[in-house]
KEKE-3310 file (N, C-alpha, C; in steps of 0.2 Angstrom, whole numbers, plus 5000, padded with zeros to 4 digits):
npx = (4906:4911:4901:4897:4896:4903:4916:4919:4919:4925:4935:4951:4954:4961:4957:4961:4975:4979:4976:4962:4957:4945:4947:4959:4977:4989:5003:5017:5031:5047:5055:5057:5059:5068:5067:5076:5090:5086:5072:5074:5080:5070:5060:5065:5062:5050:5045:5033:5023:5029:5035:5046:5052:5044:5043:5040:5030:5018:5009:4997:4994:4993:4980:4972:4975:4969:4956:4953:4956:4947:4935:4936:4936:4947:4963:4973:4981:4989:4994:4997:5006:4998:4986:4991:5004:5000:4994:5006:5015:5007:5006:5019:5024:5019:5025:5039:5054:5050:5038:5020:5005:4987:4976:4961:4954:4956:4960:4962:4972:4985:4988:4988:4999:5009:5010:5012:5022:5032:5033:5035:5048:5056:5054:5042:5027:5011:4993:4979:4962:4944:4935:4922:4920:4923:4928:4936:4945:4951:4956:4967:4976:4993:5007:5016:5009:5005:4997:4980:4973:4960:4947:4933:4917:4924:4931:4926:4917:4911:4911:4909:4917:4914:4916:4917:4918:4930:4939:4938:4943:4956:4961:4961:4970:4981:4984:4987:4975:4970:4962:4956:4946:4941:4930:4917:4920:4923:4911:4901:4905:4914:4927:4935:4926:4923:4934:4945:4962:4970:4965:4963:4964:4962:4962:4958:4946:4931:4936:4943:4956:4972:4978:4984:4978:4981:4973:4974:4978:4988:5001:5003:5002:5013:5023:5023:5026:5039:5047:5043:5036:5044:5056:5053:5047:5035:5026:5012:5009:5007:4999:4990:4985:4977:4968:4961:4956:4947:4938:4933:4923:4911:4909:4900:4888:4890:4893:4880:4872:4877:4875:4861:4857:4864:4856:4844:4847:4852:4840:4833:4841:4842:4829:4830:4829:4841:4851:4860:4865:4867:4879:4881:4882:4869:4860:4844:4845:4857:4866:4874:4867:4861:4872:4879:4870:4871:4884:4887:4881:4877:4881:4887:4892:4896:4895:4893:4889:4883:4881:4869:4877:4882:4895:4912:4912:4899:4899:4908:4902:4891:4898:4903:4891:4888:4886:4886:4892:4909:4923:4934:4946:4946:4936:4924:4923:4914:4910:4901:4906:4911:4919:4926:4928:4930:4939:4951:4951:4960:4972:4989:4997:4988:4980:4967:4961:4954:4941:4924:4921:4910:4907:4903:4909:4901:4902:4892:4890:4887:4878:4861:4851:4841:4844:4856:4851:4843:4854:4860:4849:4847:4860:4858:4850:4852:4857:4849)
npy = (4986:4970:4954:4953:4942:4933:4938:4938:4925:4917:4924:4925:4913:4899:4884:4872:4873:4870:4857:4856:4861:4868:4879:4892:4888:4891:4898:4896:4901:4908:4908:4905:4893:4890:4882:4884:4894:4904:4906:4911:4923:4929:4931:4941:4952:4956:4956:4959:4951:4939:4925:4926:4930:4930:4943:4951:4945:4934:4918:4916:4929:4935:4931:4937:4951:4951:4949:4961:4972:4969:4971:4985:4990:4992:4991:4984:4979:4981:4973:4976:4976:4983:4996:5009:5007:5005:5018:5026:5021:5024:5038:5043:5038:5047:5060:5071:5079:5096:5096:5098:5094:5093:5090:5083:5089:5083:5069:5051:5046:5041:5045:5059:5060:5055:5066:5077:5074:5065:5067:5080:5082:5079:5089:5090:5098:5103:5106:5106:5105:5110:5097:5097:5108:5111:5123:5127:5117:5120:5133:5130:5124:5124:5130:5120:5109:5092:5081:5077:5072:5062:5058:5050:5045:5054:5047:5050:5062:5061:5069:5071:5071:5078:5067:5067:5080:5083:5075:5080:5093:5090:5084:5095:5103:5095:5085:5071:5060:5053:5042:5037:5024:5016:5018:5015:5004:4993:4987:4997:5008:5014:5022:5023:5023:5036:5042:5043:5040:5033:5021:5017:5006:5003:4987:4981:4986:4979:4970:4963:4959:4963:4973:4982:4991:4995:5001:5003:5009:4999:5004:5014:5005:4997:5007:5010:4997:4994:5003:5010:4999:4987:4991:4996:4986:4983:4971:4959:4945:4928:4920:4929:4934:4923:4923:4935:4932:4922:4930:4939:4931:4932:4946:4954:4950:4954:4967:4972:4968:4975:4988:4989:4986:4997:5008:5006:5008:5021:5028:5026:5032:5045:5050:5051:5059:5062:5063:5074:5076:5066:5060:5055:5049:5046:5053:5061:5075:5078:5089:5085:5074:5070:5070:5059:5049:5049:5045:5033:5017:5012:5013:5005:5001:5012:5026:5042:5050:5065:5067:5074:5079:5085:5087:5080:5069:5064:5059:5049:5041:5036:5028:5018:5012:5005:4988:4979:4985:4986:4994:5001:5005:5007:4997:4985:4972:4957:4962:4974:4991:5005:5021:5031:5048:5057:5052:5056:5070:5085:5078:5078:5080:5074:5074:5073:5078:5089:5086:5086:5083:5076:5067:5052:5038:5025:5008:4997:4980:4963:4958:4956:4970:4975:4970:4977:4990:4990:4990:5003:5011:5009:5014:5027:5032:5044:5049:5061)
npz = (4885:4889:4891:4908:4917:4910:4910:4924:4927:4916:4909:4902:4907:4902:4902:4897:4897:4909:4914:4913:4925:4936:4944:4942:4943:4956:4951:4958:4957:4955:4944:4926:4913:4898:4882:4871:4866:4857:4861:4873:4871:4864:4874:4881:4874:4875:4890:4897:4891:4890:4900:4911:4924:4939:4945:4935:4925:4929:4927:4934:4939:4927:4922:4931:4928:4915:4917:4925:4917:4907:4914:4917:4904:4897:4888:4894:4910:4926:4941:4958:4974:4983:4985:4986:4981:4967:4964:4966:4956:4944:4945:4946:4934:4925:4926:4928:4936:4939:4934:4935:4944:4944:4956:4964:4978:4995:4993:4993:5007:5006:4993:4994:5003:4994:4984:4992:5001:4995:4981:4980:4985:4974:4965:4959:4958:4965:4964:4974:4971:4970:4964:4960:4952:4935:4930:4940:4940:4928:4930:4938:4931:4925:4915:4915:4919:4919:4923:4927:4941:4947:4958:4959:4965:4979:4994:5007:5009:4996:4984:4967:4950:4934:4923:4908:4905:4911:4904:4891:4894:4898:4886:4877:4884:4883:4893:4903:4911:4926:4937:4953:4955:4966:4974:4967:4960:4946:4943:4945:4939:4924:4921:4909:4899:4898:4893:4902:4905:4914:4925:4942:4956:4973:4978:4990:4992:4990:4979:4988:4992:4998:4987:4972:4957:4940:4926:4909:4892:4881:4877:4888:4899:4896:4897:4911:4916:4910:4918:4932:4937:4936:4941:4954:4960:4967:4968:4966:4974:4967:4975:4981:4970:4965:4976:4973:4961:4964:4973:4963:4957:4964:4964:4958:4964:4977:4977:4973:4983:4994:4989:4989:5002:5008:5003:5009:5022:5022:5019:5031:5040:5036:5039:5052:5068:5075:5065:5055:5042:5027:5017:5001:4985:4978:4986:4989:4991:4986:4976:4966:4961:4948:4940:4946:4943:4929:4927:4935:4939:4951:4968:4979:4996:5003:5013:5022:5037:5046:5063:5075:5086:5102:5107:5107:5116:5116:5103:5105:5114:5106:5097:5106:5110:5098:5092:5082:5071:5066:5071:5060:5047:5029:5018:5010:5012:5019:5032:5040:5043:5054:5054:5064:5064:5074:5082:5076:5079:5081:5081:5078:5062:5054:5039:5038:5049:5048:5045:5049:5066:5070:5060:5053:5044:5036:5031:5023:5024:5020:5029:5036:5032:5041:5053:5055:5056:5068:5077:5074:5077:5091:5095:5092:5101:5112:5129:5138)
capx = (4909:4909:4897:4900:4897:4909:4923:4920:4919:4929:4940:4958:4955:4962:4958:4965:4982:4980:4972:4955:4955:4940:4950:4966:4982:4994:5010:5021:5038:5050:5059:5054:5065:5067:5070:5082:5093:5081:5066:5077:5081:5063:5056:5067:5060:5043:5044:5026:5019:5033:5036:5054:5053:5038:5042:5037:5024:5016:5003:4991:4993:4990:4973:4969:4976:4965:4949:4952:4956:4940:4930:4936:4936:4954:4967:4978:4981:4995:4992:5002:5005:4994:4983:4996:5009:4997:4994:5012:5017:5004:5007:5026:5025:5017:5028:5046:5055:5048:5031:5014:4999:4981:4973:4955:4955:4954:4961:4965:4977:4992:4989:4990:5006:5013:5010:5015:5029:5037:5035:5038:5055:5059:5053:5035:5022:5004:4988:4973:4956:4938:4934:4916:4920:4927:4931:4941:4951:4954:4960:4973:4981:4998:5010:5020:5004:5006:4992:4974:4971:4953:4944:4926:4917:4929:4929:4924:4911:4909:4911:4910:4919:4911:4922:4917:4920:4937:4943:4938:4948:4963:4963:4962:4977:4987:4986:4985:4970:4970:4956:4955:4939:4940:4923:4912:4922:4921:4904:4896:4908:4920:4929:4938:4921:4922:4940:4950:4968:4973:4960:4967:4960:4964:4959:4956:4939:4927:4940:4944:4962:4976:4982:4982:4977:4981:4971:4975:4980:4994:5007:5004:5004:5020:5028:5024:5029:5046:5050:5040:5034:5050:5061:5051:5045:5029:5022:5007:5011:5003:4994:4985:4981:4972:4962:4958:4952:4941:4934:4929:4917:4905:4910:4893:4883:4892:4891:4873:4869:4880:4871:4854:4857:4865:4851:4839:4849:4852:4833:4831:4845:4840:4823:4831:4831:4848:4855:4861:4866:4869:4883:4880:4881:4862:4855:4839:4847:4864:4866:4877:4864:4860:4879:4880:4866:4874:4891:4887:4875:4876:4886:4890:4890:4900:4892:4895:4883:4885:4876:4868:4880:4884:4902:4915:4910:4893:4901:4912:4897:4888:4902:4903:4885:4887:4888:4886:4897:4916:4927:4939:4947:4945:4929:4923:4922:4908:4908:4899:4911:4910:4925:4925:4933:4931:4946:4956:4951:4966:4978:4994:5000:4983:4977:4960:4959:4949:4935:4920:4922:4903:4906:4904:4909:4899:4902:4887:4892:4882:4873:4854:4851:4836:4848:4861:4847:4842:4860:4860:4843:4849:4865:4856:4846:4857:4855:4848)
capy = (4982:4963:4952:4954:4935:4930:4941:4936:4917:4914:4928:4924:4906:4894:4879:4867:4874:4868:4850:4857:4862:4873:4885:4892:4886:4896:4896:4898:4900:4914:4908:4901:4891:4891:4876:4886:4901:4909:4907:4915:4930:4932:4932:4947:4957:4958:4953:4960:4946:4932:4923:4926:4930:4932:4950:4954:4942:4927:4916:4917:4936:4937:4929:4943:4957:4951:4951:4968:4976:4968:4974:4992:4991:4995:4986:4980:4981:4979:4972:4978:4973:4987:5002:5014:5006:5007:5025:5029:5019:5027:5045:5044:5037:5053:5066:5071:5085:5102:5095:5100:5089:5095:5084:5084:5090:5078:5062:5045:5049:5040:5049:5065:5059:5054:5072:5082:5072:5062:5070:5087:5082:5079:5095:5089:5102:5100:5110:5103:5109:5107:5094:5098:5113:5111:5129:5128:5113:5123:5138:5127:5121:5128:5128:5114:5103:5086:5076:5078:5066:5063:5053:5051:5049:5054:5041:5052:5065:5058:5073:5069:5075:5077:5064:5069:5087:5083:5072:5085:5099:5087:5083:5102:5105:5090:5082:5064:5059:5047:5042:5032:5021:5011:5018:5012:4998:4993:4985:5002:5014:5012:5029:5023:5025:5044:5044:5043:5036:5028:5019:5014:5003:4999:4981:4979:4988:4975:4964:4960:4957:4969:4974:4988:4989:5001:4999:5008:5007:4994:5009:5016:4999:4995:5012:5009:4990:4995:5008:5010:4992:4982:4994:4997:4979:4982:4966:4956:4938:4924:4917:4934:4935:4918:4925:4940:4929:4919:4935:4941:4927:4935:4953:4957:4949:4957:4975:4973:4967:4981:4994:4988:4987:5004:5013:5005:5011:5028:5031:5026:5037:5052:5052:5050:5066:5063:5064:5081:5076:5060:5061:5049:5051:5046:5056:5065:5082:5079:5093:5081:5067:5069:5068:5052:5044:5049:5041:5027:5013:5011:5016:5001:5001:5017:5033:5045:5054:5069:5067:5080:5078:5092:5087:5073:5064:5061:5055:5043:5037:5033:5022:5013:5008:5001:4982:4976:4988:4985:5000:5000:5009:5003:4994:4981:4965:4955:4965:4982:4995:5012:5025:5037:5054:5060:5049:5060:5077:5088:5074:5081:5077:5070:5078:5072:5081:5095:5083:5087:5078:5073:5063:5044:5035:5018:5004:4992:4974:4958:4956:4958:4977:4976:4968:4982:4995:4989:4992:5010:5014:5008:5018:5034:5035:5047:5051:5069)
capz = (4890:4888:4896:4915:4920:4906:4913:4931:4927:4911:4905:4904:4910:4896:4907:4894:4898:4916:4915:4914:4932:4936:4947:4940:4947:4958:4948:4963:4955:4954:4938:4921:4909:4891:4878:4867:4866:4853:4865:4879:4868:4862:4879:4884:4869:4878:4896:4899:4888:4891:4907:4912:4931:4942:4947:4928:4922:4931:4924:4938:4939:4920:4922:4935:4924:4909:4920:4928:4911:4903:4918:4916:4897:4894:4884:4898:4917:4930:4948:4962:4980:4987:4981:4987:4976:4961:4964:4965:4950:4939:4945:4944:4927:4921:4928:4930:4940:4936:4931:4940:4945:4947:4960:4968:4986:5000:4990:4997:5011:5003:4987:4997:5005:4988:4982:4997:5005:4991:4974:4981:4986:4968:4961:4956:4962:4964:4966:4976:4968:4971:4958:4957:4947:4930:4929:4945:4938:4922:4933:4942:4926:4924:4908:4916:4921:4915:4925:4931:4945:4949:4963:4959:4970:4984:4999:5013:5008:4990:4979:4960:4945:4928:4919:4901:4904:4913:4899:4886:4896:4897:4879:4875:4886:4882:4899:4905:4916:4930:4942:4958:4954:4971:4977:4963:4957:4939:4942:4945:4935:4920:4918:4902:4894:4897:4891:4907:4903:4919:4930:4947:4961:4979:4977:4996:4992:4986:4976:4995:4994:4998:4980:4968:4950:4935:4920:4904:4886:4880:4877:4895:4903:4894:4900:4918:4917:4909:4922:4939:4939:4936:4945:4961:4962:4972:4964:4969:4974:4964:4980:4982:4963:4965:4980:4970:4955:4968:4975:4958:4956:4968:4965:4956:4969:4984:4975:4972:4990:4998:4987:4991:5009:5010:5001:5014:5029:5021:5019:5038:5044:5033:5043:5060:5071:5077:5059:5052:5035:5024:5011:4997:4978:4976:4991:4986:4992:4983:4970:4960:4960:4941:4938:4948:4939:4922:4927:4939:4939:4958:4973:4983:5002:5007:5014:5028:5040:5051:5068:5079:5093:5105:5108:5105:5121:5113:5097:5107:5117:5101:5095:5112:5109:5092:5093:5075:5066:5068:5070:5056:5041:5023:5016:5004:5014:5022:5038:5040:5047:5055:5054:5069:5063:5081:5085:5073:5080:5085:5081:5074:5056:5051:5034:5038:5055:5047:5043:5055:5072:5070:5054:5053:5038:5036:5025:5024:5021:5017:5034:5035:5034:5047:5059:5056:5057:5075:5080:5073:5081:5098:5097:5091:5107:5117:5135:5138)
cpx = (4906:4904:4900:4901:4903:4916:4924:4922:4924:4935:4947:4959:4955:4963:4961:4972:4984:4976:4965:4952:4950:4942:4957:4971:4986:5000:5015:5028:5041:5053:5055:5060:5063:5070:5076:5084:5088:5075:5068:5077:5074:5059:5058:5065:5054:5041:5037:5022:5023:5033:5043:5055:5046:5037:5039:5031:5023:5010:4997:4989:4990:4983:4969:4969:4970:4958:4948:4952:4949:4935:4930:4936:4942:4958:4971:4978:4987:4992:4998:5001:5000:4991:4988:5001:5006:4996:5001:5015:5014:5006:5014:5028:5023:5020:5036:5047:5053:5041:5026:5008:4993:4977:4966:4957:4953:4955:4962:4971:4984:4993:4991:4997:5011:5015:5014:5021:5034:5038:5038:5045:5059:5057:5046:5030:5015:4999:4982:4967:4949:4935:4927:4915:4925:4931:4937:4947:4955:4959:4966:4978:4987:5002:5014:5015:5004:5000:4987:4972:4964:4952:4936:4922:4923:4926:4927:4917:4908:4907:4912:4914:4916:4917:4922:4920:4928:4941:4943:4943:4955:4965:4965:4969:4982:4989:4984:4980:4971:4964:4957:4947:4937:4932:4918:4913:4920:4914:4899:4899:4914:4922:4932:4932:4920:4929:4946:4956:4970:4967:4964:4962:4964:4960:4956:4948:4935:4930:4942:4950:4967:4980:4980:4982:4978:4979:4972:4976:4987:5000:5008:5006:5011:5025:5029:5027:5037:5050:5048:5039:5039:5055:5059:5049:5040:5024:5017:5009:5005:4997:4988:4981:4976:4966:4958:4953:4946:4936:4930:4923:4911:4905:4903:4888:4884:4891:4884:4870:4871:4876:4864:4853:4858:4860:4845:4841:4849:4845:4831:4835:4843:4834:4824:4832:4838:4853:4855:4861:4869:4873:4883:4878:4873:4857:4851:4841:4854:4863:4869:4873:4863:4867:4880:4876:4868:4880:4891:4880:4873:4882:4890:4888:4893:4896:4894:4889:4886:4879:4875:4871:4883:4892:4905:4913:4904:4894:4904:4907:4893:4892:4903:4897:4884:4890:4889:4890:4904:4919:4933:4940:4945:4938:4929:4922:4915:4905:4906:4904:4908:4917:4924:4930:4934:4937:4952:4957:4957:4972:4983:4996:4995:4980:4970:4957:4955:4942:4931:4920:4915:4902:4907:4904:4907:4900:4897:4889:4887:4877:4866:4853:4846:4840:4853:4857:4845:4848:4861:4855:4845:4855:4864:4852:4851:4853:4854:4853)
cpy = (4975:4960:4950:4947:4932:4932:4938:4929:4914:4918:4927:4917:4900:4887:4873:4867:4871:4862:4851:4858:4868:4880:4886:4890:4892:4894:4899:4897:4907:4914:4904:4899:4891:4884:4878:4893:4906:4910:4912:4922:4933:4934:4939:4953:4960:4954:4954:4954:4939:4931:4922:4926:4933:4939:4953:4951:4935:4925:4917:4925:4939:4936:4935:4949:4957:4952:4958:4973:4975:4972:4982:4994:4994:4989:4981:4982:4978:4978:4973:4975:4977:4993:5007:5013:5007:5014:5028:5027:5023:5035:5046:5043:5043:5059:5065:5078:5091:5102:5097:5095:5093:5089:5087:5085:5084:5071:5057:5048:5047:5043:5056:5065:5059:5061:5077:5081:5069:5065:5077:5087:5082:5084:5094:5093:5100:5106:5106:5108:5106:5104:5095:5103:5112:5117:5130:5123:5117:5129:5136:5124:5126:5126:5122:5108:5098:5081:5079:5072:5067:5057:5054:5045:5049:5049:5044:5057:5065:5063:5070:5074:5073:5074:5066:5076:5087:5080:5077:5091:5096:5086:5090:5104:5100:5087:5075:5064:5053:5047:5036:5030:5016:5012:5014:5005:4997:4990:4991:5008:5012:5019:5029:5025:5032:5046:5045:5038:5031:5027:5015:5012:5002:4993:4978:4981:4983:4969:4960:4957:4963:4969:4980:4986:4996:4998:5004:5005:5003:4999:5011:5011:4997:5000:5011:5002:4991:4999:5007:5002:4987:4985:4995:4990:4978:4977:4963:4948:4933:4921:4923:4935:4929:4920:4930:4937:4926:4924:4938:4937:4930:4942:4956:4957:4953:4965:4976:4973:4973:4987:4994:4990:4994:5009:5012:5009:5019:5031:5031:5032:5044:5055:5052:5057:5067:5064:5071:5080:5069:5062:5055:5051:5051:5049:5060:5072:5083:5083:5090:5074:5066:5067:5061:5047:5044:5044:5035:5024:5011:5014:5011:5003:5007:5024:5036:5049:5059:5069:5073:5079:5085:5092:5080:5068:5061:5057:5048:5038:5033:5027:5016:5009:5004:4994:4978:4979:4987:4992:4999:5004:5004:5001:4989:4974:4963:4959:4972:4985:5002:5015:5031:5043:5058:5058:5053:5067:5079:5083:5077:5077:5073:5075:5078:5075:5087:5092:5084:5081:5074:5069:5056:5042:5027:5015:4998:4985:4969:4956:4959:4965:4979:4975:4974:4989:4995:4991:5000:5013:5014:5013:5025:5037:5037:5049:5059:5072)
cpz = (4889:4893:4903:4918:4916:4909:4919:4931:4923:4908:4907:4906:4905:4900:4904:4895:4905:4918:4916:4921:4932:4939:4944:4945:4950:4956:4953:4962:4954:4947:4933:4916:4902:4887:4874:4868:4863:4857:4871:4877:4867:4868:4882:4880:4872:4884:4899:4897:4890:4898:4908:4920:4934:4944:4940:4927:4925:4928:4928:4938:4932:4920:4926:4931:4918:4912:4922:4922:4907:4907:4917:4908:4894:4891:4888:4905:4920:4937:4952:4969:4985:4982:4981:4981:4969:4959:4962:4958:4944:4939:4943:4937:4922:4922:4929:4934:4936:4933:4937:4939:4947:4950:4964:4975:4990:4996:4995:5001:5008:4996:4989:4999:4999:4985:4986:5000:5000:4985:4975:4982:4980:4963:4957:4960:4960:4966:4968:4974:4970:4964:4955:4952:4941:4929:4934:4943:4932:4925:4936:4937:4925:4917:4909:4919:4916:4916:4928:4934:4948:4954:4963:4959:4975:4990:5006:5013:5001:4985:4972:4956:4939:4923:4912:4900:4906:4907:4893:4887:4895:4890:4876:4877:4886:4889:4899:4910:4919:4935:4947:4958:4960:4974:4974:4961:4950:4938:4941:4941:4931:4917:4911:4897:4893:4895:4896:4905:4907:4924:4935:4953:4967:4979:4984:4996:4987:4982:4982:4996:4994:4991:4977:4961:4946:4929:4915:4897:4886:4881:4885:4900:4902:4897:4907:4919:4916:4914:4930:4941:4941:4941:4952:4964:4967:4969:4969:4969:4970:4968:4981:4975:4963:4970:4977:4964:4959:4970:4969:4956:4958:4968:4963:4961:4975:4983:4976:4979:4994:4996:4989:4998:5011:5009:5007:5020:5028:5022:5027:5042:5042:5037:5050:5063:5074:5071:5056:5045:5033:5018:5007:4990:4976:4981:4987:4986:4989:4977:4964:4958:4952:4938:4940:4944:4931:4922:4930:4938:4946:4962:4978:4991:5006:5007:5021:5030:5046:5056:5072:5086:5095:5106:5106:5110:5119:5107:5100:5110:5112:5098:5100:5112:5103:5094:5087:5070:5069:5066:5066:5050:5035:5022:5011:5006:5016:5027:5037:5045:5049:5057:5058:5068:5069:5084:5082:5075:5084:5085:5076:5068:5053:5046:5035:5045:5054:5046:5050:5060:5072:5064:5055:5046:5039:5030:5027:5020:5019:5023:5032:5037:5040:5053:5060:5058:5065:5079:5080:5077:5088:5100:5096:5096:5112:5123:5135:5141)
residu = (MET:GLU:ASP:LEU:ASP:HIS:ILE:LEU:THR:HIS:GLN:GLY:GLU:ALA:ARG:LYS:ASN:TYR:PHE:ASN:ALA:MET:ALA:PRO:PRO:ILE:VAL:GLN:THR:SER:ASN:PHE:VAL:PHE:ASP:THR:LEU:ASP:ASP:PHE:ARG:ALA:ALA:PHE:VAL:ASP:GLU:LEU:SER:ALA:HIS:VAL:TYR:THR:ARG:GLY:ASN:ASN:PRO:THR:ASN:LYS:ILE:LEU:ARG:GLU:LYS:LEU:ALA:ALA:LEU:GLU:GLY:THR:GLU:ASP:ALA:LEU:VAL:PHE:GLY:SER:GLY:ALA:ALA:ALA:VAL:ALA:ALA:ALA:VAL:ILE:ALA:CYS:VAL:GLN:SER:GLY:ASP:HIS:ILE:VAL:CYS:VAL:GLN:SER:PRO:TYR:SER:TRP:THR:TYR:LYS:LEU:LEU:THR:LEU:PHE:LEU:ALA:ARG:PHE:GLY:VAL:SER:HIS:THR:PHE:VAL:ASP:GLY:ARG:SER:VAL:ALA:ALA:ILE:GLU:ALA:ALA:ILE:GLN:PRO:ASN:THR:LYS:LEU:LEU:TYR:LEU:GLU:SER:PRO:SER:SER:ILE:THR:PHE:GLU:LEU:GLN:ASP:LEU:ALA:ALA:CYS:THR:ALA:LEU:ALA:LYS:GLU:ARG:ASN:LEU:LEU:THR:ALA:ILE:ASP:ASN:SER:TYR:ALA:SER:PRO:ILE:PHE:GLN:GLN:PRO:SER:ARG:TRP:GLY:ILE:ALA:LEU:VAL:ILE:HIS:SER:GLY:THR:LYS:TYR:ILE:ALA:VAL:VAL:LEU:GLY:VAL:VAL:CYS:ALA:SER:LYS:PRO:LEU:ILE:GLN:LYS:ILE:PHE:ASN:SER:GLU:TYR:MET:THR:LEU:GLY:ALA:ILE:LEU:SER:PRO:SER:ASP:ALA:PHE:LEU:ALA:ILE:ARG:GLY:LEU:ARG:THR:LEU:ARG:LEU:ARG:MET:GLU:ARG:SER:ASP:THR:SER:ALA:ARG:TYR:LEU:ILE:ASP:ARG:LEU:ALA:ALA:HIS:PRO:ARG:VAL:GLU:ARG:VAL:ASN:TYR:PRO:PHE:ALA:SER:ASP:ASN:PRO:GLN:ARG:ALA:LEU:ALA:GLU:ARG:GLN:MET:SER:GLY:ALA:GLY:GLY:LEU:PHE:SER:VAL:GLN:LEU:LYS:ALA:ARG:ASN:ILE:ALA:GLU:MET:GLU:ALA:PHE:PHE:HIS:ARG:LEU:GLU:ARG:PHE:LEU:LEU:ALA:VAL:SER:TRP:GLY:GLY:TYR:GLU:SER:LEU:ALA:LEU:PRO:PHE:CYS:ALA:PHE:TYR:ASN:VAL:PRO:ASN:ARG:GLU:ASP:SER:THR:ILE:PRO:TRP:ASN:LEU:VAL:ARG:PHE:TYR:ILE:GLY:LEU:GLU:ASP:PRO:GLU:TRP:LEU:TRP:LYS:ASP:LEU:GLU:ARG:ALA:LEU:VAL:TRP:PRO:ALA)
# end
C-alpha cells in the first residue's frame, strides 16, 4: 500500500490543472464539450476515462475514485450514490439467471434484501452460510455457483472470515469473490491483499458521506461501468464527491481515535456486572481474535454488547437513561450511537428480529471516552 498520508492528501489531485487551488473544485456540470469531431469520437471509445457526461465520469468523482482505489490497493474504483447501490451493482455484474451465490449469514440488511427479494425474482439463487467455517462455505458451493460474498467482520456480531482461505477456495472452484469492507475501512483492512476481487464500502461509515464504493481490477471496473453503472445510473453527485474527499483528509485520525476510545470502553464494559457478553473482533475471549490480528490492524468504533436484562422493559429503561449516546442506525461520524435491537423484537418482516433483544450495538465517535463511560455507567445502574 502506498504512503497513507500521500493518498489522503495528494493522490489524484493535479492542482496545476485547477489554478493551484489547495482543495479540488466541484465540477458541477452534466455535459462536457469537444474541440473536434475526432476528440468526440475518441471519448466514446473509453467513457470510463474520458469526460463525456457526468453520469459516467466527472473530474471531481475521478479524484475520489483514485484515492479510494489507492487506499484499497486496487487498480480502479467506482463511486455510487449509496452503499446499497454499490452492493447491487457489484453483485449483479457477477451473475445471471440460473446462477448461485454463497453469502455469509446475517449480511448487511440491503444485501440480504438484494439476494432474497430482488435477485430471486430473476432466477439467481443463494445460500447463507456460517462464514467462520471454510468447510461450511465449501459445502455450500454448487455447480452453478458464481460468487462468494463475504462481510468480514459482520456489522452486528462481528464474525470474521479467513480471507486467504476463502480466496484460495474461490480460485480452486473458479468463483469471483466480493467483500463488504465497511466495518474496518481501508485504514484497518485491505482485502485485496488477500486476493479478494471486489471490495465494497458503504461510505456513510467513516468516509462520512452517503455513498457507495466498489474497488477492483480495471477489467472488473470496466465491466461494471459499461453495464450496471451506466445503465442503472446510481451515481454520486460531484458535490458529495467533494465532501468525501474532504472527509478523507481526517480519515486516519478519526479511525484511530474511534478505535482507541472503543477499546477503552470495551474494557470497562467487559468488567461490568450488568454486561453478559461483548462482541468485538479483538475481544480477549473471541475465538477468532488471532484471525482478526492477522487480517486487521484495528477495528474502529463499532461493537455490540449483550446486557443482563430480565425483560424488554429493562432494556428500554436502559436506553431511556442514556443521555450522551444518540439512538440511530449506521455509524462512522463524530457522534457516538446506540442501536436498540429490542425495538425490532417481534416486528414483522424484519430479518434482524431474530437477534437477541438484549443486544445493543454501540458506535464510539470522537467524544471524550471518559465522558461517554460516565453515561454508560449511569444507565447501567438498574432499579431492583
